[in-house]
C-alpha positions as CSV (number, residue, x, y, z in Angstrom):
1,X,6.2,15.1,-18.8
2,X,7.7,14.9,-15.0
3,X,6.5,16.9,-12.8
4,X,9.0,19.9,-11.9
5,X,6.4,21.6,-9.1
6,X,9.3,20.9,-6.6
7,X,12.3,23.1,-9.2
8,X,9.5,26.2,-9.2
9,X,9.0,25.9,-5.7
10,X,12.7,25.6,-5.0
11,X,13.2,28.3,-7.4
12,X,10.5,30.6,-6.6
13,X,11.7,29.8,-2.7
14,X,15.4,31.1,-3.7
15,X,13.6,34.1,-5.6
16,X,11.9,35.5,-2.2
17,X,15.0,34.8,-0.6
18,X,17.0,37.3,-2.7
19,X,14.1,40.0,-2.7
20,X,14.3,39.6,1.2
21,X,18.1,40.8,1.0
22,X,17.2,43.0,-1.9
23,X,14.9,45.2,0.9
24,X,17.5,44.8,3.4
25,X,20.3,46.1,1.1
26,X,18.2,49.3,0.0
27,X,17.1,50.1,4.0
28,X,20.7,49.9,4.8
29,X,21.2,52.4,1.8
30,X,18.4,54.0,2.7
31,X,20.2,54.7,6.5
32,X,23.5,55.6,4.9
33,X,22.1,58.1,2.4
34,X,20.3,59.9,5.2
35,X,23.5,60.2,6.9
36,X,25.1,61.3,4.4
37,X,22.7,63.9,3.6
38,X,22.5,65.0,7.2
39,X,26.4,65.5,7.5
40,X,26.5,68.1,3.9
41,X,27.2,64.6,1.6
42,X,24.5,65.8,-0.1
43,X,25.7,64.6,-3.6
44,X,26.8,61.3,-2.4
45,X,23.4,60.8,-0.6
46,X,21.6,61.4,-4.2
47,X,23.5,58.8,-5.7
48,X,22.6,56.2,-3.1
49,X,18.7,57.4,-4.0
50,X,19.2,56.5,-7.4
51,X,20.4,53.0,-6.3
52,X,18.1,52.5,-4.2
53,X,15.6,53.6,-7.1
54,X,17.1,50.9,-9.5
55,X,17.0,48.4,-6.1
56,X,13.0,49.2,-5.7
57,X,12.7,48.1,-9.8
58,X,14.7,45.4,-9.2
59,X,12.2,44.2,-6.9
60,X,9.0,44.7,-8.2
61,X,10.4,42.8,-10.9
62,X,11.5,40.1,-9.0
63,X,8.3,40.3,-7.2
64,X,6.6,39.2,-10.4
65,X,8.6,37.0,-11.1
66,X,7.8,35.0,-8.4
67,X,4.2,35.3,-8.8
68,X,4.8,34.0,-12.4
69,X,6.5,31.1,-10.8
70,X,4.4,30.1,-8.1
71,X,1.2,30.5,-10.2
72,X,2.4,28.6,-12.9
């Protein structure tokens, strides 16, 4: 059976970069949400907070997948 460890490493590395992007997007949304809230646009800030929750949930799943790939 061929060794596919290089493919697993590349996949895990790519997912890790996507995870870093996801964290950066979450931080940006958090900053925008804070500004919206401070400037009287609370309903939009709430929607942004919901989007951040989705990013956080998905980040956990991506992290788990990365760990499974790296351990296999």
